[in-house]
Structures are given as C-alpha cells and as structure tokens.
C-alpha positions as CSV (number, residue, x, y, z in Angstrom):
1,M,50.4,-40.0,50.2
2,P,47.5,-38.9,47.9
3,A,44.5,-41.0,47.3
4,P,44.7,-42.7,43.9
5,R,42.1,-41.1,41.5
6,P,39.3,-43.1,40.2
7,P,39.7,-44.8,36.9
8,A,38.3,-42.5,34.2
9,A,35.2,-43.5,32.5
10,S,36.1,-45.2,29.4
11,P,34.1,-44.1,26.2
12,P,31.7,-46.1,24.7
13,R,32.8,-48.8,22.5
14,L,31.5,-48.6,18.7
15,S,30.3,-51.7,18.3
16,P,28.7,-52.6,14.9
17,H,25.4,-52.2,16.5
18,L,26.0,-48.6,17.6
19,L,27.6,-47.9,14.3
20,V,24.4,-48.6,12.5
21,L,22.2,-46.8,15.4
22,L,24.6,-43.7,14.4
23,T,25.2,-44.0,10.5
24,L,21.5,-44.6,9.5
25,P,20.1,-41.2,10.8
26,P,22.4,-39.3,8.8
27,L,22.3,-41.2,6.0
28,V,18.4,-41.0,6.0
29,W,18.0,-37.3,6.4
30,A,20.5,-37.1,3.3
31,G,18.0,-39.0,1.6
32,N,15.2,-36.7,2.5
33,A,17.0,-33.7,1.1
34,V,17.9,-35.5,-2.0
35,V,14.0,-37.2,-2.5
36,G,12.7,-33.8,-1.6
37,R,14.6,-32.2,-4.3
38,A,13.9,-35.1,-6.9
39,V,10.0,-34.4,-6.5
40,T,9.8,-30.3,-6.5
41,E,8.5,-30.6,-10.1
42,Q,5.7,-33.1,-8.8
43,V,4.4,-31.8,-5.3
44,P,4.2,-28.4,-3.8
45,P,6.5,-28.4,-0.8
46,V,3.9,-27.7,2.2
47,L,1.4,-30.6,0.5
48,L,4.3,-33.1,0.6
49,N,4.8,-32.2,4.3
50,T,1.4,-33.1,5.0
51,L,1.4,-36.1,3.0
52,R,4.2,-37.1,4.8
53,W,3.5,-36.8,8.5
54,T,-0.2,-38.2,7.5
55,L,1.3,-41.2,6.2
56,A,3.8,-41.4,9.1
57,L,1.0,-41.2,11.8
58,A,-0.9,-43.6,10.4
59,L,1.9,-45.8,10.6
60,L,2.8,-45.0,14.0
61,L,-0.5,-44.6,15.6
62,P,-1.1,-48.9,15.8
63,F,2.0,-48.8,18.3
64,T,0.6,-46.0,20.6
65,Q,-0.6,-46.6,23.9
66,G,-3.6,-45.2,24.9
67,L,-3.4,-41.6,23.5
68,W,-7.3,-40.8,24.3
69,Q,-7.4,-43.0,27.6
70,R,-4.3,-41.1,28.8
71,R,-5.3,-37.5,27.9
72,T,-5.3,-36.4,31.4
73,E,-1.5,-36.7,31.5
74,W,-0.9,-34.3,28.0
75,V,-4.1,-32.2,27.5
76,P,-2.9,-29.6,30.6
77,S,0.1,-29.1,28.8
78,W,-1.3,-28.7,25.2
79,R,0.5,-25.7,24.3
80,W,3.7,-27.5,24.3
81,W,2.6,-30.1,22.4
82,L,1.1,-27.4,19.8
83,M,4.4,-25.7,19.7
84,T,6.5,-28.7,19.1
85,G,4.3,-29.9,16.6
86,I,4.2,-26.5,14.6
87,L,8.0,-25.8,14.9
88,G,9.4,-29.4,14.5
89,M,6.6,-30.9,12.2
90,A,4.7,-28.1,10.3
91,S,7.3,-25.6,10.1
92,Y,10.9,-27.1,9.5
93,N,10.2,-29.8,6.9
94,A,7.8,-27.5,5.0
95,L,10.4,-24.9,4.6
96,L,13.2,-27.2,3.9
97,Y,11.1,-28.8,0.9
98,Q,10.6,-25.3,-0.3
99,A,14.0,-24.3,-0.2
100,L,14.9,-27.4,-2.3
101,H,12.9,-25.6,-5.3
102,T,15.7,-23.0,-5.6
103,V,19.0,-24.6,-3.9
104,S,20.9,-27.7,-4.0
105,P,20.4,-30.6,-1.3
106,V,23.9,-30.1,-0.4
107,N,23.3,-26.1,0.6
108,V,20.2,-27.4,2.5
109,T,22.2,-30.1,4.6
110,L,24.8,-27.4,5.1
111,I,23.0,-24.7,6.3
112,A,21.1,-27.1,8.5
113,A,24.6,-27.9,10.1
114,S,24.6,-24.2,11.2
115,L,22.2,-25.6,13.8
116,P,24.7,-24.7,17.2
117,V,24.3,-20.9,15.9
118,A,20.6,-21.1,16.0
119,M,20.6,-23.2,19.3
120,L,23.0,-20.3,20.9
121,L,20.6,-17.6,19.5
122,V,17.3,-19.4,20.5
123,G,18.4,-20.4,24.2
124,A,20.0,-17.2,24.8
125,M,16.7,-15.1,23.9
126,F,13.9,-17.5,24.7
127,F,15.1,-20.0,27.4
128,Q,17.7,-17.7,29.6
129,R,20.8,-19.7,28.6
130,P,23.8,-17.9,27.9
131,A,26.2,-19.0,25.8
132,T,30.1,-20.1,26.8
133,P,33.1,-18.8,25.1
134,H,33.7,-22.2,23.3
135,Q,30.2,-22.3,22.1
136,V,30.6,-18.7,20.8
137,V,33.7,-19.7,19.0
138,G,32.0,-22.7,17.7
139,A,28.9,-20.9,16.6
140,A,31.2,-18.2,14.8
141,L,32.8,-20.9,12.9
142,C,29.7,-22.9,11.9
143,A,28.2,-19.2,10.7
144,A,31.3,-19.0,8.8
145,G,30.6,-22.2,7.2
146,V,27.1,-21.1,6.3
147,L,28.3,-17.9,4.8
148,M,30.5,-19.9,2.6
149,V,27.6,-22.0,1.3
150,V,25.4,-18.7,1.0
151,S,28.3,-16.8,-0.9
152,Q,29.3,-19.7,-3.1
153,G,32.7,-18.9,-2.0
154,Q,33.2,-15.8,-3.3
155,W,32.9,-13.4,-0.3
156,Q,32.6,-10.3,-2.5
157,R,29.1,-11.5,-3.0
158,L,28.1,-11.0,0.7
159,L,28.6,-7.2,0.1
160,A,26.1,-7.4,-2.2
161,L,23.7,-9.2,-0.2
162,Q,23.2,-12.0,-2.8
163,V,21.2,-14.5,-0.6
164,S,18.9,-16.7,-2.2
165,A,15.3,-17.3,-1.2
166,G,16.3,-20.9,-0.8
167,D,19.0,-20.1,1.7
168,L,16.8,-17.5,3.8
169,L,14.0,-20.2,3.9
170,M,16.6,-22.9,5.3
171,L,18.0,-20.6,7.8
172,L,14.4,-19.9,8.9
173,A,13.8,-23.9,9.0
174,T,17.1,-24.2,11.0
175,L,15.8,-21.6,13.9
176,A,12.4,-23.6,13.9
177,W,14.2,-26.8,14.7
178,A,16.4,-24.9,17.3
179,G,13.5,-23.8,19.0
180,Y,11.7,-27.4,18.7
181,S,15.1,-28.8,20.2
182,W,15.2,-26.5,23.1
183,L,11.4,-27.5,23.9
184,L,12.3,-31.0,24.0
185,T,14.9,-30.4,27.0
186,R,11.9,-29.1,28.9
187,P,9.3,-31.6,28.9
188,P,5.8,-31.2,30.0
189,P,5.4,-32.4,33.6
190,G,2.8,-34.8,34.5
191,L,3.7,-37.5,32.0
192,G,4.1,-41.0,33.5
193,A,7.3,-43.0,33.6
194,D,5.9,-45.7,31.2
195,W,5.1,-42.7,28.7
196,P,6.6,-44.4,25.4
197,W,8.1,-42.5,22.8
198,T,5.5,-43.4,20.1
199,N,3.0,-41.5,22.0
200,T,5.3,-38.3,22.1
201,L,5.9,-38.4,18.5
202,A,2.3,-39.4,17.2
203,L,0.9,-36.3,19.5
204,Q,3.7,-33.9,17.9
205,M,2.5,-35.3,14.6
206,M,-1.1,-34.7,14.9
207,M,-0.4,-31.2,16.4
208,G,1.7,-30.2,13.4
209,L,-0.8,-31.7,11.0
210,A,-3.5,-29.5,12.7
211,V,-1.7,-26.7,11.6
212,G,-0.1,-27.9,8.5
213,A,-2.8,-29.6,6.4
214,P,-5.1,-26.4,6.1
215,L,-2.0,-24.5,5.0
216,S,-1.4,-27.1,2.3
217,G,-5.0,-26.6,1.1
218,L,-4.2,-22.8,1.3
219,E,-0.9,-23.3,-0.9
220,Q,-2.5,-24.2,-4.0
221,S,-3.3,-20.2,-4.2
222,W,0.4,-19.3,-4.8
223,T,2.0,-22.6,-5.8
224,H,2.3,-23.1,-9.6
225,V,3.4,-26.8,-8.8
226,P,0.7,-29.5,-9.4
227,L,0.3,-32.6,-7.6
228,R,1.3,-35.3,-10.3
229,W,1.3,-39.2,-8.9
230,D,3.6,-41.9,-10.5
231,L,5.1,-44.8,-8.9
232,G,8.2,-42.8,-8.4
233,M,6.3,-40.2,-6.5
234,G,4.5,-43.0,-4.4
235,A,8.1,-44.6,-3.6
236,A,9.4,-41.1,-2.4
237,L,6.5,-40.7,-0.4
238,L,6.9,-43.8,1.4
239,F,10.3,-43.3,1.8
240,I,10.3,-39.9,3.9
241,A,7.3,-41.1,5.6
242,L,9.3,-44.5,6.7
243,G,12.7,-43.0,7.0
244,P,13.1,-39.5,8.1
245,S,10.1,-39.4,9.9
246,L,10.0,-43.0,12.0
247,L,13.3,-44.7,11.4
248,A,15.7,-41.8,12.1
249,Y,14.1,-40.7,15.0
250,R,14.3,-44.0,16.5
251,C,17.7,-45.2,15.8
252,W,18.8,-41.7,16.8
253,G,17.4,-42.0,20.1
254,L,18.8,-45.1,20.9
255,G,22.1,-44.3,19.5
256,V,22.4,-41.4,21.6
257,A,21.2,-43.3,24.6
258,Q,24.1,-46.0,24.2
259,G,26.7,-43.9,22.5
260,G,26.1,-40.3,24.4
261,P,25.4,-37.2,22.7
262,A,29.1,-36.4,22.2
263,L,29.6,-39.4,19.9
264,A,26.4,-38.9,18.4
265,S,27.3,-35.0,17.4
266,V,30.1,-36.5,15.4
267,F,27.9,-39.0,13.1
268,A,25.5,-35.8,12.3
269,N,28.2,-34.6,10.8
270,L,27.9,-37.1,8.0
271,T,24.9,-35.9,6.6
272,P,26.2,-33.2,4.5
273,V,28.8,-36.0,3.3
274,F,26.1,-38.4,2.3
275,T,24.0,-35.8,0.9
276,A,26.8,-34.8,-1.5
277,L,27.3,-38.3,-2.5
278,L,23.8,-39.0,-3.0
279,A,23.3,-35.6,-4.9
280,A,26.1,-36.6,-7.2
281,L,25.0,-40.3,-7.7
282,L,21.2,-39.8,-8.1
283,L,20.7,-35.9,-9.4
284,A,23.9,-35.3,-11.2
285,E,24.6,-32.4,-8.8
286,P,28.2,-32.7,-7.8
287,P,29.7,-31.1,-4.6
288,Q,31.5,-27.5,-5.4
289,A,34.7,-26.6,-3.9
290,H,33.3,-24.3,-1.6
291,H,30.9,-27.0,0.0
292,G,33.8,-28.9,1.2
293,W,35.6,-25.6,2.9
294,A,32.1,-25.1,4.6
295,F,31.9,-28.8,6.0
296,L,35.2,-28.2,7.7
297,L,34.3,-24.9,9.2
298,I,31.1,-26.3,10.2
299,A,32.6,-29.4,11.6
300,A,35.5,-27.5,13.5
301,G,32.8,-25.2,15.0
302,I,30.5,-28.3,16.5
303,S,33.9,-29.7,17.9
304,V,34.8,-26.5,19.6
305,S,31.2,-26.2,20.8
306,A,31.4,-29.7,22.3
307,R,34.3,-28.9,24.6
308,S,32.3,-26.9,26.5
309,V,30.1,-29.7,27.3
310,G,33.2,-31.7,28.2
311,A,34.4,-29.0,30.4
312,A,31.3,-28.8,32.4
313,K,31.2,-32.3,33.4
314,P,33.0,-33.0,37.1
C-alpha cells in the first residue's frame, strides 16, 4: 500500500493585515505616477527625483544603524551599491518623471507592468539565466500589452513606428528597474545577519544621489521647466518621499515575507488600475479602451510566467 502523501501546504491566509500590506504599495505607486504628472510644470524631472531621495534619506537616516561604524561590511562591495543606486534610484524614477511630461500616468504604469519582459532580457544577457517556456509565453503577452499602449490600440501605427519619447523613456526605465531587481537577488557578501533594511535602502539612496544630484544641476541647461515652490509642490514632494520611497518599500517587503511572492505579484497588477482611477479622479484623464485590453494582456502574461515558478517547486 503506497505511503500517504503529505498534506499540501495551504496557501497563505489573506488576513486584513496582509491585505493592507499588499494593497498599499500599488496604491502608493499609482499615486507617484499621478503626482509626478501633476507637477510636470513646476519642477524638472531629474531635480524632482533628487529632491525626492534627499528628503527620503533625511527621514530614513535616524533609523539606520551604524552605517559608518560598519563600513567594513559594505565598502568592499561599493560597486554593487553604486550600481543599485544608479539603476534603482538615479535612473528609474528620473526617467519615469521625464516620461510623464509627454504620456499619461496610465501609460507609464502599464508600460512599467512589462517588467517580466525586461527581467527575461536582462537575466539572459547579464545574469546567465535563460528563460523557461512559460516565461517566454508570459513575456510575449506582456509585450503585446505594451504594444497595445504604444499603438493606442491601433496596430497600424506600429508599421509607421509611431513611438512617443515618453513611451521610450518608460521602456528604458523598466529595463533599469529590471537590472536593479536582478542585482537585489545577488546581494554583496560580508553583510552580517543583523544588517537592517534601513541601512540597505539608505546606502542605495546615497549612491543614487551621488550620481543624480550633479545631473539635476546640469539639467537646467536643457530643460524649460522652472522650479516653482508652493503649498501643492511641497505636499507633492512630501508624499513621494514618504509614500513611494519609504512606506511602499517597507510594506512590500513585509507583505512578500508573509504572503509569498506569488500572492504579492497579483496585487502588483493593481497599480495600473489604481492609476487609472486616480488619474480620472484628480487629473481628468479617464482611461481609454486600449488601456483595458493592455492591462488584460499584461495580467495574463504575468499569470503565465508565474506558473513556471510553481512548476519549479518540488
């Protein structure tokens, strides 16, 4: 008589606490795109990114633990810290804010949802991680969703290569985030078991600012957007420093730890939905039909890609 199979592991229970942890990040990321769009005429994009991370770093530093005293743990891996700072802080959000000057927040978040495609490309080219068949199919569906956004639902536009500068910038931003994400899977050696997440994020902010701050000074030579301070601008800056930079990062990490990456990826798909709702409510930019079709294609692609993760488990 065959031995009884062990009971299958039950999926994580979606408690109210976990629901909040996984819903807040996509809502805040959607708010980042909408707020970034709202202040396009008040602050240049690279400067906005620099101000964001400067304020976030100032708020985070009191919660770090001995960054200078523990320098022997991270200085030998300074190249890793520099690359994560450049890709994740200096590049991604600066490109996103620049893209918002010419495309809608819904476009931006839908193109950002093509991350599975970018992850496959970067993984295969730079990290020796070939794609599985499920991942290829999923990436193709995500790519179709991005093309739906770029073509505005009119496929004949692709034949004329009518891709806006904002769409291209957001594609570059997504590639930068893919590189950042891959680097996070290979953390530097030498960090102790008690290394806090606040130290990691603070060091990445510092490295990103080391590159982004000088660029924000040079930006004045090519931008026509002046910096105009008012109460709304101050509130916008405070929101993107607290929300997307700190709150979302921490909630997402806790949510993934408690619910697992598969469950978390479902909630990540809410970002374009929240963006469409906020843009319609605050910017009078209602979503179009092609945005809905693009979201369905991208969600289907992510779902298919996730199957390869489950198949790989014993």
